[in-house]
mmCIF file of the N, C-alpha and C atoms, coordinates in Angstrom:
data_MODEL
# 
_entry.id   MODEL 
# 
loop_
_atom_site.group_PDB 
_atom_site.id 
_atom_site.type_symbol 
_atom_site.label_atom_id 
_atom_site.label_alt_id 
_atom_site.label_comp_id 
_atom_site.label_asym_id 
_atom_site.label_entity_id 
_atom_site.label_seq_id 
_atom_site.pdbx_PDB_ins_code 
_atom_site.Cartn_x 
_atom_site.Cartn_y 
_atom_site.Cartn_z 
_atom_site.occupancy 
_atom_site.B_iso_or_equiv 
_atom_site.pdbx_formal_charge 
_atom_site.auth_seq_id 
_atom_site.auth_comp_id 
_atom_site.auth_asym_id 
_atom_site.auth_atom_id 
_atom_site.pdbx_PDB_model_num 
ATOM 1   N N  . MET A 1 1  ? 48.197 118.826 41.138 1.00 0.00 ? 1  MET A N  1 
ATOM 2   C CA . MET A 1 1  ? 49.015 117.999 42.012 1.00 0.00 ? 1  MET A CA 1 
ATOM 3   C C  . MET A 1 1  ? 48.501 116.566 41.957 1.00 0.00 ? 1  MET A C  1 
ATOM 4   N N  . ALA A 1 2  ? 49.378 115.618 41.845 1.00 0.00 ? 2  ALA A N  1 
ATOM 5   C CA . ALA A 1 2  ? 49.015 114.214 41.707 1.00 0.00 ? 2  ALA A CA 1 
ATOM 6   C C  . ALA A 1 2  ? 48.435 113.626 42.995 1.00 0.00 ? 2  ALA A C  1 
ATOM 7   N N  . ILE A 1 3  ? 49.011 113.985 44.124 1.00 0.00 ? 3  ILE A N  1 
ATOM 8   C CA . ILE A 1 3  ? 48.523 113.508 45.421 1.00 0.00 ? 3  ILE A CA 1 
ATOM 9   C C  . ILE A 1 3  ? 47.763 114.652 46.090 1.00 0.00 ? 3  ILE A C  1 
ATOM 10  N N  . TYR A 1 4  ? 46.577 114.359 46.573 1.00 0.00 ? 4  TYR A N  1 
ATOM 11  C CA . TYR A 1 4  ? 45.803 115.391 47.261 1.00 0.00 ? 4  TYR A CA 1 
ATOM 12  C C  . TYR A 1 4  ? 45.369 114.878 48.632 1.00 0.00 ? 4  TYR A C  1 
ATOM 13  N N  . VAL A 1 5  ? 45.061 115.806 49.517 1.00 0.00 ? 5  VAL A N  1 
ATOM 14  C CA . VAL A 1 5  ? 44.768 115.501 50.916 1.00 0.00 ? 5  VAL A CA 1 
ATOM 15  C C  . VAL A 1 5  ? 43.275 115.683 51.175 1.00 0.00 ? 5  VAL A C  1 
ATOM 16  N N  . LYS A 1 6  ? 42.690 114.675 51.803 1.00 0.00 ? 6  LYS A N  1 
ATOM 17  C CA . LYS A 1 6  ? 41.259 114.688 52.139 1.00 0.00 ? 6  LYS A CA 1 
ATOM 18  C C  . LYS A 1 6  ? 41.049 114.679 53.655 1.00 0.00 ? 6  LYS A C  1 
ATOM 19  N N  . LEU A 1 7  ? 42.016 115.189 54.386 1.00 0.00 ? 7  LEU A N  1 
ATOM 20  C CA . LEU A 1 7  ? 41.982 115.119 55.848 1.00 0.00 ? 7  LEU A CA 1 
ATOM 21  C C  . LEU A 1 7  ? 40.807 115.890 56.443 1.00 0.00 ? 7  LEU A C  1 
ATOM 22  N N  . ASP A 1 8  ? 40.444 117.017 55.862 1.00 0.00 ? 8  ASP A N  1 
ATOM 23  C CA . ASP A 1 8  ? 39.314 117.788 56.396 1.00 0.00 ? 8  ASP A CA 1 
ATOM 24  C C  . ASP A 1 8  ? 38.033 116.960 56.417 1.00 0.00 ? 8  ASP A C  1 
ATOM 25  N N  . GLU A 1 9  ? 37.812 116.198 55.360 1.00 0.00 ? 9  GLU A N  1 
ATOM 26  C CA . GLU A 1 9  ? 36.614 115.353 55.285 1.00 0.00 ? 9  GLU A CA 1 
ATOM 27  C C  . GLU A 1 9  ? 36.600 114.320 56.406 1.00 0.00 ? 9  GLU A C  1 
ATOM 28  N N  . VAL A 1 10 ? 37.755 113.692 56.640 1.00 0.00 ? 10 VAL A N  1 
ATOM 29  C CA . VAL A 1 10 ? 37.855 112.660 57.669 1.00 0.00 ? 10 VAL A CA 1 
ATOM 30  C C  . VAL A 1 10 ? 37.688 113.278 59.064 1.00 0.00 ? 10 VAL A C  1 
ATOM 31  N N  . LEU A 1 11 ? 38.259 114.447 59.273 1.00 0.00 ? 11 LEU A N  1 
ATOM 32  C CA . LEU A 1 11 ? 38.089 115.124 60.562 1.00 0.00 ? 11 LEU A CA 1 
ATOM 33  C C  . LEU A 1 11 ? 36.614 115.425 60.824 1.00 0.00 ? 11 LEU A C  1 
ATOM 34  N N  . LYS A 1 12 ? 35.907 115.926 59.820 1.00 0.00 ? 12 LYS A N  1 
ATOM 35  C CA . LYS A 1 12 ? 34.482 116.234 59.991 1.00 0.00 ? 12 LYS A CA 1 
ATOM 36  C C  . LYS A 1 12 ? 33.682 114.987 60.316 1.00 0.00 ? 12 LYS A C  1 
ATOM 37  N N  . LYS A 1 13 ? 33.940 113.900 59.584 1.00 0.00 ? 13 LYS A N  1 
ATOM 38  C CA . LYS A 1 13 ? 33.208 112.645 59.805 1.00 0.00 ? 13 LYS A CA 1 
ATOM 39  C C  . LYS A 1 13 ? 33.481 112.065 61.186 1.00 0.00 ? 13 LYS A C  1 
ATOM 40  N N  . SER A 1 14 ? 34.709 112.222 61.656 1.00 0.00 ? 14 SER A N  1 
ATOM 41  C CA . SER A 1 14 ? 35.088 111.625 62.936 1.00 0.00 ? 14 SER A CA 1 
ATOM 42  C C  . SER A 1 14 ? 34.663 112.470 64.131 1.00 0.00 ? 14 SER A C  1 
ATOM 43  N N  . GLY A 1 15 ? 34.414 113.754 63.885 1.00 0.00 ? 15 GLY A N  1 
ATOM 44  C CA . GLY A 1 15 ? 34.049 114.645 64.980 1.00 0.00 ? 15 GLY A CA 1 
ATOM 45  C C  . GLY A 1 15 ? 35.237 115.067 65.834 1.00 0.00 ? 15 GLY A C  1 
ATOM 46  N N  . VAL A 1 16 ? 36.438 114.839 65.341 1.00 0.00 ? 16 VAL A N  1 
ATOM 47  C CA . VAL A 1 16 ? 37.658 115.212 66.057 1.00 0.00 ? 16 VAL A CA 1 
ATOM 48  C C  . VAL A 1 16 ? 38.121 116.571 65.541 1.00 0.00 ? 16 VAL A C  1 
ATOM 49  N N  . SER A 1 17 ? 38.445 117.469 66.446 1.00 0.00 ? 17 SER A N  1 
ATOM 50  C CA . SER A 1 17 ? 38.945 118.778 66.026 1.00 0.00 ? 17 SER A CA 1 
ATOM 51  C C  . SER A 1 17 ? 40.409 118.666 65.638 1.00 0.00 ? 17 SER A C  1 
ATOM 52  N N  . SER A 1 18 ? 40.862 119.590 64.827 1.00 0.00 ? 18 SER A N  1 
ATOM 53  C CA . SER A 1 18 ? 42.265 119.571 64.427 1.00 0.00 ? 18 SER A CA 1 
ATOM 54  C C  . SER A 1 18 ? 43.165 119.803 65.640 1.00 0.00 ? 18 SER A C  1 
ATOM 55  N N  . LYS A 1 19 ? 42.730 120.624 66.560 1.00 0.00 ? 19 LYS A N  1 
ATOM 56  C CA . LYS A 1 19 ? 43.512 120.879 67.778 1.00 0.00 ? 19 LYS A CA 1 
ATOM 57  C C  . LYS A 1 19 ? 43.660 119.601 68.590 1.00 0.00 ? 19 LYS A C  1 
ATOM 58  N N  . MET A 1 20 ? 42.582 118.855 68.740 1.00 0.00 ? 20 MET A N  1 
ATOM 59  C CA . MET A 1 20 ? 42.609 117.612 69.491 1.00 0.00 ? 20 MET A CA 1 
ATOM 60  C C  . MET A 1 20 ? 43.522 116.587 68.804 1.00 0.00 ? 20 MET A C  1 
ATOM 61  N N  . LEU A 1 21 ? 43.440 116.519 67.476 1.00 0.00 ? 21 LEU A N  1 
ATOM 62  C CA . LEU A 1 21 ? 44.283 115.587 66.736 1.00 0.00 ? 21 LEU A CA 1 
ATOM 63  C C  . LEU A 1 21 ? 45.759 115.938 66.923 1.00 0.00 ? 21 LEU A C  1 
ATOM 64  N N  . CYS A 1 22 ? 46.082 117.219 66.859 1.00 0.00 ? 22 CYS A N  1 
ATOM 65  C CA . CYS A 1 22 ? 47.471 117.658 67.054 1.00 0.00 ? 22 CYS A CA 1 
ATOM 66  C C  . CYS A 1 22 ? 48.007 117.214 68.404 1.00 0.00 ? 22 CYS A C  1 
ATOM 67  N N  . GLU A 1 23 ? 47.198 117.362 69.428 1.00 0.00 ? 23 GLU A N  1 
ATOM 68  C CA . GLU A 1 23 ? 47.616 116.961 70.771 1.00 0.00 ? 23 GLU A CA 1 
ATOM 69  C C  . GLU A 1 23 ? 47.877 115.464 70.839 1.00 0.00 ? 23 GLU A C  1 
ATOM 70  N N  . LYS A 1 24 ? 47.007 114.682 70.192 1.00 0.00 ? 24 LYS A N  1 
ATOM 71  C CA . LYS A 1 24 ? 47.142 113.229 70.246 1.00 0.00 ? 24 LYS A CA 1 
ATOM 72  C C  . LYS A 1 24 ? 48.337 112.717 69.451 1.00 0.00 ? 24 LYS A C  1 
ATOM 73  N N  . ILE A 1 25 ? 48.610 113.328 68.294 1.00 0.00 ? 25 ILE A N  1 
ATOM 74  C CA . ILE A 1 25 ? 49.689 112.804 67.445 1.00 0.00 ? 25 ILE A CA 1 
ATOM 75  C C  . ILE A 1 25 ? 51.018 113.517 67.650 1.00 0.00 ? 25 ILE A C  1 
ATOM 76  N N  . GLY A 1 26 ? 51.015 114.612 68.388 1.00 0.00 ? 26 GLY A N  1 
ATOM 77  C CA . GLY A 1 26 ? 52.252 115.283 68.739 1.00 0.00 ? 26 GLY A CA 1 
ATOM 78  C C  . GLY A 1 26 ? 52.855 116.148 67.645 1.00 0.00 ? 26 GLY A C  1 
ATOM 79  N N  . ILE A 1 27 ? 52.004 116.850 66.883 1.00 0.00 ? 27 ILE A N  1 
ATOM 80  C CA . ILE A 1 27 ? 52.519 117.831 65.927 1.00 0.00 ? 27 ILE A CA 1 
ATOM 81  C C  . ILE A 1 27 ? 51.854 119.175 66.197 1.00 0.00 ? 27 ILE A C  1 
ATOM 82  N N  . THR A 1 28 ? 52.438 120.223 65.670 1.00 0.00 ? 28 THR A N  1 
ATOM 83  C CA . THR A 1 28 ? 51.879 121.556 65.883 1.00 0.00 ? 28 THR A CA 1 
ATOM 84  C C  . THR A 1 28 ? 50.670 121.772 64.974 1.00 0.00 ? 28 THR A C  1 
ATOM 85  N N  . GLU A 1 29 ? 49.835 122.704 65.377 1.00 0.00 ? 29 GLU A N  1 
ATOM 86  C CA . GLU A 1 29 ? 48.679 123.049 64.538 1.00 0.00 ? 29 GLU A CA 1 
ATOM 87  C C  . GLU A 1 29 ? 49.139 123.633 63.205 1.00 0.00 ? 29 GLU A C  1 
ATOM 88  N N  . ALA A 1 30 ? 50.270 124.334 63.213 1.00 0.00 ? 30 ALA A N  1 
ATOM 89  C CA . ALA A 1 30 ? 50.810 124.890 61.970 1.00 0.00 ? 30 ALA A CA 1 
ATOM 90  C C  . ALA A 1 30 ? 51.190 123.775 60.998 1.00 0.00 ? 30 ALA A C  1 
ATOM 91  N N  . ASN A 1 31 ? 51.831 122.722 61.505 1.00 0.00 ? 31 ASN A N  1 
ATOM 92  C CA . ASN A 1 31 ? 52.208 121.607 60.642 1.00 0.00 ? 31 ASN A CA 1 
ATOM 93  C C  . ASN A 1 31 ? 50.985 120.855 60.123 1.00 0.00 ? 31 ASN A C  1 
ATOM 94  N N  . LEU A 1 32 ? 49.983 120.688 60.971 1.00 0.00 ? 32 LEU A N  1 
ATOM 95  C CA . LEU A 1 32 ? 48.763 120.025 60.512 1.00 0.00 ? 32 LEU A CA 1 
ATOM 96  C C  . LEU A 1 32 ? 48.061 120.880 59.460 1.00 0.00 ? 32 LEU A C  1 
ATOM 97  N N  . SER A 1 33 ? 48.092 122.184 59.631 1.00 0.00 ? 33 SER A N  1 
ATOM 98  C CA . SER A 1 33 ? 47.493 123.085 58.661 1.00 0.00 ? 33 SER A CA 1 
ATOM 99  C C  . SER A 1 33 ? 48.169 122.962 57.295 1.00 0.00 ? 33 SER A C  1 
ATOM 100 N N  . ILE A 1 34 ? 49.492 122.836 57.300 1.00 0.00 ? 34 ILE A N  1 
ATOM 101 C CA . ILE A 1 34 ? 50.231 122.658 56.043 1.00 0.00 ? 34 ILE A CA 1 
ATOM 102 C C  . ILE A 1 34 ? 49.815 121.358 55.376 1.00 0.00 ? 34 ILE A C  1 
ATOM 103 N N  . LEU A 1 35 ? 49.666 120.307 56.153 1.00 0.00 ? 35 LEU A N  1 
ATOM 104 C CA . LEU A 1 35 ? 49.221 119.027 55.608 1.00 0.00 ? 35 LEU A CA 1 
ATOM 105 C C  . LEU A 1 35 ? 47.796 119.126 55.068 1.00 0.00 ? 35 LEU A C  1 
ATOM 106 N N  . ARG A 1 36 ? 46.905 119.720 55.844 1.00 0.00 ? 36 ARG A N  1 
ATOM 107 C CA . ARG A 1 36 ? 45.499 119.844 55.431 1.00 0.00 ? 36 ARG A CA 1 
ATOM 108 C C  . ARG A 1 36 ? 45.339 120.658 54.159 1.00 0.00 ? 36 ARG A C  1 
ATOM 109 N N  . SER A 1 37 ? 46.186 121.654 53.975 1.00 0.00 ? 37 SER A N  1 
ATOM 110 C CA . SER A 1 37 ? 46.078 122.525 52.804 1.00 0.00 ? 37 SER A CA 1 
ATOM 111 C C  . SER A 1 37 ? 46.657 121.894 51.546 1.00 0.00 ? 37 SER A C  1 
ATOM 112 N N  . GLY A 1 38 ? 47.361 120.774 51.705 1.00 0.00 ? 38 GLY A N  1 
ATOM 113 C CA . GLY A 1 38 ? 47.974 120.128 50.552 1.00 0.00 ? 38 GLY A CA 1 
ATOM 114 C C  . GLY A 1 38 ? 49.326 120.718 50.183 1.00 0.00 ? 38 GLY A C  1 
ATOM 115 N N  . LYS A 1 39 ? 49.845 121.594 51.021 1.00 0.00 ? 39 LYS A N  1 
ATOM 116 C CA . LYS A 1 39 ? 51.129 122.241 50.727 1.00 0.00 ? 39 LYS A CA 1 
ATOM 117 C C  . LYS A 1 39 ? 52.330 121.464 51.264 1.00 0.00 ? 39 LYS A C  1 
ATOM 118 N N  . ALA A 1 40 ? 52.072 120.399 52.009 1.00 0.00 ? 40 ALA A N  1 
ATOM 119 C CA . ALA A 1 40 ? 53.170 119.586 52.537 1.00 0.00 ? 40 ALA A CA 1 
ATOM 120 C C  . ALA A 1 40 ? 53.824 118.823 51.395 1.00 0.00 ? 40 ALA A C  1 
ATOM 121 N N  . LYS A 1 41 ? 55.139 118.765 51.405 1.00 0.00 ? 41 LYS A N  1 
ATOM 122 C CA . LYS A 1 41 ? 55.891 118.020 50.390 1.00 0.00 ? 41 LYS A CA 1 
ATOM 123 C C  . LYS A 1 41 ? 56.065 116.566 50.786 1.00 0.00 ? 41 LYS A C  1 
ATOM 124 N N  . ALA A 1 42 ? 55.888 116.266 52.067 1.00 0.00 ? 42 ALA A N  1 
ATOM 125 C CA . ALA A 1 42 ? 56.076 114.905 52.559 1.00 0.00 ? 42 ALA A CA 1 
ATOM 126 C C  . ALA A 1 42 ? 55.316 114.744 53.871 1.00 0.00 ? 42 ALA A C  1 
ATOM 127 N N  . VAL A 1 43 ? 55.040 113.504 54.209 1.00 0.00 ? 43 VAL A N  1 
ATOM 128 C CA . VAL A 1 43 ? 54.466 113.187 55.514 1.00 0.00 ? 43 VAL A CA 1 
ATOM 129 C C  . VAL A 1 43 ? 55.143 111.903 55.993 1.00 0.00 ? 43 VAL A C  1 
ATOM 130 N N  . ARG A 1 44 ? 55.553 111.889 57.236 1.00 0.00 ? 44 ARG A N  1 
ATOM 131 C CA . ARG A 1 44 ? 56.202 110.700 57.796 1.00 0.00 ? 44 ARG A CA 1 
ATOM 132 C C  . ARG A 1 44 ? 55.170 109.586 57.953 1.00 0.00 ? 44 ARG A C  1 
ATOM 133 N N  . PHE A 1 45 ? 55.612 108.359 57.709 1.00 0.00 ? 45 PHE A N  1 
ATOM 134 C CA . PHE A 1 45 ? 54.721 107.217 57.917 1.00 0.00 ? 45 PHE A CA 1 
ATOM 135 C C  . PHE A 1 45 ? 54.271 107.146 59.366 1.00 0.00 ? 45 PHE A C  1 
ATOM 136 N N  . SER A 1 46 ? 55.144 107.509 60.296 1.00 0.00 ? 46 SER A N  1 
ATOM 137 C CA . SER A 1 46 ? 54.765 107.463 61.708 1.00 0.00 ? 46 SER A CA 1 
ATOM 138 C C  . SER A 1 46 ? 53.643 108.459 62.003 1.00 0.00 ? 46 SER A C  1 
ATOM 139 N N  . THR A 1 47 ? 53.671 109.621 61.359 1.00 0.00 ? 47 THR A N  1 
ATOM 140 C CA . THR A 1 47 ? 52.605 110.612 61.529 1.00 0.00 ? 47 THR A CA 1 
ATOM 141 C C  . THR A 1 47 ? 51.321 110.112 60.885 1.00 0.00 ? 47 THR A C  1 
ATOM 142 N N  . LEU A 1 48 ? 51.425 109.561 59.689 1.00 0.00 ? 48 LEU A N  1 
ATOM 143 C CA . LEU A 1 48 ? 50.264 109.012 58.998 1.00 0.00 ? 48 LEU A CA 1 
ATOM 144 C C  . LEU A 1 48 ? 49.646 107.881 59.812 1.00 0.00 ? 48 LEU A C  1 
ATOM 145 N N  . ASN A 1 49 ? 50.489 107.051 60.405 1.00 0.00 ? 49 ASN A N  1 
ATOM 146 C CA . ASN A 1 49 ? 50.019 105.959 61.246 1.00 0.00 ? 49 ASN A CA 1 
ATOM 147 C C  . ASN A 1 49 ? 49.209 106.478 62.429 1.00 0.00 ? 49 ASN A C  1 
ATOM 148 N N  . LYS A 1 50 ? 49.723 107.512 63.090 1.00 0.00 ? 50 LYS A N  1 
ATOM 149 C CA . LYS A 1 50 ? 49.016 108.077 64.242 1.00 0.00 ? 50 LYS A CA 1 
ATOM 150 C C  . LYS A 1 50 ? 47.693 108.715 63.825 1.00 0.00 ? 50 LYS A C  1 
ATOM 151 N N  . ILE A 1 51 ? 47.706 109.417 62.702 1.00 0.00 ? 51 ILE A N  1 
ATOM 152 C CA . ILE A 1 51 ? 46.469 110.034 62.209 1.00 0.00 ? 51 ILE A CA 1 
ATOM 153 C C  . ILE A 1 51 ? 45.423 108.959 61.964 1.00 0.00 ? 51 ILE A C  1 
ATOM 154 N N  . CYS A 1 52 ? 45.812 107.905 61.271 1.00 0.00 ? 52 CYS A N  1 
ATOM 155 C CA . CYS A 1 52 ? 44.881 106.818 60.969 1.00 0.00 ? 52 CYS A CA 1 
ATOM 156 C C  . CYS A 1 52 ? 44.392 106.132 62.239 1.00 0.00 ? 52 CYS A C  1 
ATOM 157 N N  . PHE A 1 53 ? 45.276 105.949 63.203 1.00 0.00 ? 53 PHE A N  1 
ATOM 158 C CA . PHE A 1 53 ? 44.895 105.310 64.461 1.00 0.00 ? 53 PHE A CA 1 
ATOM 159 C C  . PHE A 1 53 ? 43.834 106.128 65.189 1.00 0.00 ? 53 PHE A C  1 
ATOM 160 N N  . TYR A 1 54 ? 44.096 107.409 65.370 1.00 0.00 ? 54 TYR A N  1 
ATOM 161 C CA . TYR A 1 54 ? 43.178 108.244 66.148 1.00 0.00 ? 54 TYR A CA 1 
ATOM 162 C C  . TYR A 1 54 ? 41.887 108.582 65.404 1.00 0.00 ? 54 TYR A C  1 
ATOM 163 N N  . LEU A 1 55 ? 41.935 108.621 64.085 1.00 0.00 ? 55 LEU A N  1 
ATOM 164 C CA . LEU A 1 55 ? 40.718 108.907 63.310 1.00 0.00 ? 55 LEU A CA 1 
ATOM 165 C C  . LEU A 1 55 ? 40.014 107.627 62.854 1.00 0.00 ? 55 LEU A C  1 
ATOM 166 N N  . LYS A 1 56 ? 40.619 106.473 63.190 1.00 0.00 ? 56 LYS A N  1 
ATOM 167 C CA . LYS A 1 56 ? 40.051 105.170 62.832 1.00 0.00 ? 56 LYS A CA 1 
ATOM 168 C C  . LYS A 1 56 ? 39.751 105.102 61.328 1.00 0.00 ? 56 LYS A C  1 
ATOM 169 N N  . CYS A 1 57 ? 40.799 105.351 60.544 1.00 0.00 ? 57 CYS A N  1 
ATOM 170 C CA . CYS A 1 57 ? 40.641 105.358 59.094 1.00 0.00 ? 57 CYS A CA 1 
ATOM 171 C C  . CYS A 1 57 ? 41.842 104.705 58.434 1.00 0.00 ? 57 CYS A C  1 
ATOM 172 N N  . GLU A 1 58 ? 41.817 104.652 57.134 1.00 0.00 ? 58 GLU A N  1 
ATOM 173 C CA . GLU A 1 58 ? 42.896 104.098 56.326 1.00 0.00 ? 58 GLU A CA 1 
ATOM 174 C C  . GLU A 1 58 ? 43.640 105.249 55.638 1.00 0.00 ? 58 GLU A C  1 
ATOM 175 N N  . PRO A 1 59 ? 44.904 105.037 55.245 1.00 0.00 ? 59 PRO A N  1 
ATOM 176 C CA . PRO A 1 59 ? 45.631 106.093 54.534 1.00 0.00 ? 59 PRO A CA 1 
ATOM 177 C C  . PRO A 1 59 ? 44.902 106.606 53.295 1.00 0.00 ? 59 PRO A C  1 
ATOM 178 N N  . ASN A 1 60 ? 44.215 105.715 52.571 1.00 0.00 ? 60 ASN A N  1 
ATOM 179 C CA . ASN A 1 60 ? 43.498 106.169 51.372 1.00 0.00 ? 60 ASN A CA 1 
ATOM 180 C C  . ASN A 1 60 ? 42.267 107.004 51.706 1.00 0.00 ? 60 ASN A C  1 
ATOM 181 N N  . ASP A 1 61 ? 41.855 107.034 52.958 1.00 0.00 ? 61 ASP A N  1 
ATOM 182 C CA . ASP A 1 61 ? 40.785 107.943 53.375 1.00 0.00 ? 61 ASP A CA 1 
ATOM 183 C C  . ASP A 1 61 ? 41.312 109.374 53.477 1.00 0.00 ? 61 ASP A C  1 
ATOM 184 N N  . ILE A 1 62 ? 42.616 109.499 53.698 1.00 0.00 ? 62 ILE A N  1 
ATOM 185 C CA . ILE A 1 62 ? 43.248 110.795 53.910 1.00 0.00 ? 62 ILE A CA 1 
ATOM 186 C C  . ILE A 1 62 ? 43.936 111.329 52.660 1.00 0.00 ? 62 ILE A C  1 
ATOM 187 N N  . LEU A 1 63 ? 44.532 110.415 51.896 1.00 0.00 ? 63 LEU A N  1 
ATOM 188 C CA . LEU A 1 63 ? 45.290 110.798 50.705 1.00 0.00 ? 63 LEU A CA 1 
ATOM 189 C C  . LEU A 1 63 ? 44.636 110.224 49.452 1.00 0.00 ? 63 LEU A C  1 
ATOM 190 N N  . GLY A 1 64 ? 44.617 111.012 48.398 1.00 0.00 ? 64 GLY A N  1 
ATOM 191 C CA . GLY A 1 64 ? 44.078 110.552 47.124 1.00 0.00 ? 64 GLY A CA 1 
ATOM 192 C C  . GLY A 1 64 ? 45.085 110.776 46.015 1.00 0.00 ? 64 GLY A C  1 
ATOM 193 N N  . PHE A 1 65 ? 44.829 110.145 44.868 1.00 0.00 ? 65 PHE A N  1 
ATOM 194 C CA . PHE A 1 65 ? 45.706 110.253 43.707 1.00 0.00 ? 65 PHE A CA 1 
ATOM 195 C C  . PHE A 1 65 ? 44.841 110.564 42.500 1.00 0.00 ? 65 PHE A C  1 
ATOM 196 N N  . ASP A 1 66 ? 45.200 111.630 41.758 1.00 0.00 ? 66 ASP A N  1 
ATOM 197 C CA . ASP A 1 66 ? 44.375 112.052 40.620 1.00 0.00 ? 66 ASP A CA 1 
ATOM 198 C C  . ASP A 1 66 ? 44.766 111.410 39.289 1.00 0.00 ? 66 ASP A C  1 
ATOM 199 N N  . GLY A 1 67 ? 45.740 110.493 39.310 1.00 0.00 ? 67 GLY A N  1 
ATOM 200 C CA . GLY A 1 67 ? 46.122 109.802 38.088 1.00 0.00 ? 67 GLY A CA 1 
ATOM 201 C C  . GLY A 1 67 ? 47.165 110.495 37.258 1.00 0.00 ? 67 GLY A C  1 
ATOM 202 N N  . GLU A 1 68 ? 47.616 111.631 37.717 1.00 0.00 ? 68 GLU A N  1 
ATOM 203 C CA . GLU A 1 68 ? 48.627 112.412 36.980 1.00 0.00 ? 68 GLU A CA 1 
ATOM 204 C C  . GLU A 1 68 ? 49.963 112.333 37.693 1.00 0.00 ? 68 GLU A C  1 
ATOM 205 N N  . ILE A 1 69 ? 51.017 112.629 36.968 1.00 0.00 ? 69 ILE A N  1 
ATOM 206 C CA . ILE A 1 69 ? 52.350 112.684 37.575 1.00 0.00 ? 69 ILE A CA 1 
ATOM 207 C C  . ILE A 1 69 ? 52.656 114.145 37.913 1.00 0.00 ? 69 ILE A C  1 
ATOM 208 N N  . ASP A 1 70 ? 53.296 114.342 39.031 1.00 0.00 ? 70 ASP A N  1 
ATOM 209 C CA . ASP A 1 70 ? 53.627 115.694 39.484 1.00 0.00 ? 70 ASP A CA 1 
ATOM 210 C C  . ASP A 1 70 ? 55.129 115.903 39.318 1.00 0.00 ? 70 ASP A C  1 
ATOM 211 N N  . PHE A 1 71 ? 55.508 116.713 38.363 1.00 0.00 ? 71 PHE A N  1 
ATOM 212 C CA . PHE A 1 71 ? 56.920 117.008 38.138 1.00 0.00 ? 71 PHE A CA 1 
ATOM 213 C C  . PHE A 1 71 ? 57.307 118.226 38.975 1.00 0.00 ? 71 PHE A C  1 
ATOM 214 N N  . GLU A 1 72 ? 58.169 118.002 39.951 1.00 0.00 ? 72 GLU A N  1 
ATOM 215 C CA . GLU A 1 72 ? 58.652 119.116 40.770 1.00 0.00 ? 72 GLU A CA 1 
ATOM 216 C C  . GLU A 1 72 ? 59.730 119.859 40.021 1.00 0.00 ? 72 GLU A C  1 
ATOM 217 N N  . GLU A 1 73 ? 59.742 121.164 40.204 1.00 0.00 ? 73 GLU A N  1 
ATOM 218 C CA . GLU A 1 73 ? 60.752 121.997 39.537 1.00 0.00 ? 73 GLU A CA 1 
ATOM 219 C C  . GLU A 1 73 ? 62.033 122.039 40.314 1.00 0.00 ? 73 GLU A C  1 
# 
């Protein structure tokens, strides 16, 4: 996959639990789990903004790019 998620690392560094983050940003734990696992096909900018705000990080702290193109079937 061309885009990968590094949210677990940021959560550990920040000391914020996934449950606490869900409450603050207003999404379900199931949806956050999908994002954390890298199985999400999209993320809203508004959600990314809230994650970055509460974790005091930048989008590139959460998302990475491996240099490859991902062709969806």
